[in-house]
C-alpha positions in Angstrom: 111.7 175.0 63.5 115.5 176.0 64.5 114.8 177.8 67.7 112.3 175.2 68.5 115.3 173.0 68.7 117.5 174.9 70.6 114.9 175.7 73.5 114.6 172.1 73.4 118.2 171.3 74.0 118.3 174.2 76.4 115.4 172.3 78.8 117.1 169.3 78.3 120.5 170.8 79.9 118.3 172.3 82.8 116.4 169.3 83.6 119.2 166.5 82.7 122.4 167.9 83.6 125.5 165.7 83.0 127.1 164.1 86.3 129.8 165.1 87.6 133.1 163.3 87.0 135.3 162.3 90.1 138.7 163.3 89.6 141.6 161.1 91.0 142.1 163.4 94.5 138.5 162.8 94.9 138.8 158.9 94.9 142.5 159.0 96.6 140.9 160.8 99.2 138.3 158.7 99.5 140.6 155.6 99.8 142.5 157.5 102.4 139.8 158.2 104.4 138.6 154.5 104.8 141.7 153.1 105.1 142.6 155.2 108.4 138.9 154.4 109.7 139.9 150.2 109.1 143.1 150.8 110.7 141.9 152.6 113.8 138.9 150.0 114.3 141.7 147.2 114.1 143.9 148.7 116.2 141.4 149.1 118.7 140.2 145.6 117.9 143.6 144.7 118.9 143.3 146.5 121.9 140.4 144.8 123.4 141.5 141.8 122.8 145.2 141.9 124.5 143.3 143.2 127.5 140.5 140.4 127.5 142.6 137.5 126.4 140.3 134.5 127.7 137.6 136.2 125.2 140.1 136.0 122.6 141.3 132.6 123.2 137.5 131.3 123.3 136.3 132.9 120.0 139.7 131.7 118.6 138.9 128.5 119.8 135.0 129.3 118.6 136.0 130.0 115.4 138.4 126.8 114.5 135.2 124.8 116.1 133.0 126.2 113.5 135.5 125.9 110.6 136.3 122.3 111.3 132.9 121.4 111.9 131.3 122.7 108.8 134.4 122.3 106.5 134.1 118.9 105.9 
């Protein structure tokens, strides 16, 4: 009986391994990577809108129009 229970435990450990726990460094690294990507995208958008000011003003006016129209 004890042998069967021992074999069951071994089989369960092999078929259902415990999930690996994330360390603090993994979370910190993933947060820094996402933050760097967001900053790069914002810088690229800023450069694009500074080169195309007319499009920027049209989008701002459109956004203000939509917010005032549907905000009531």
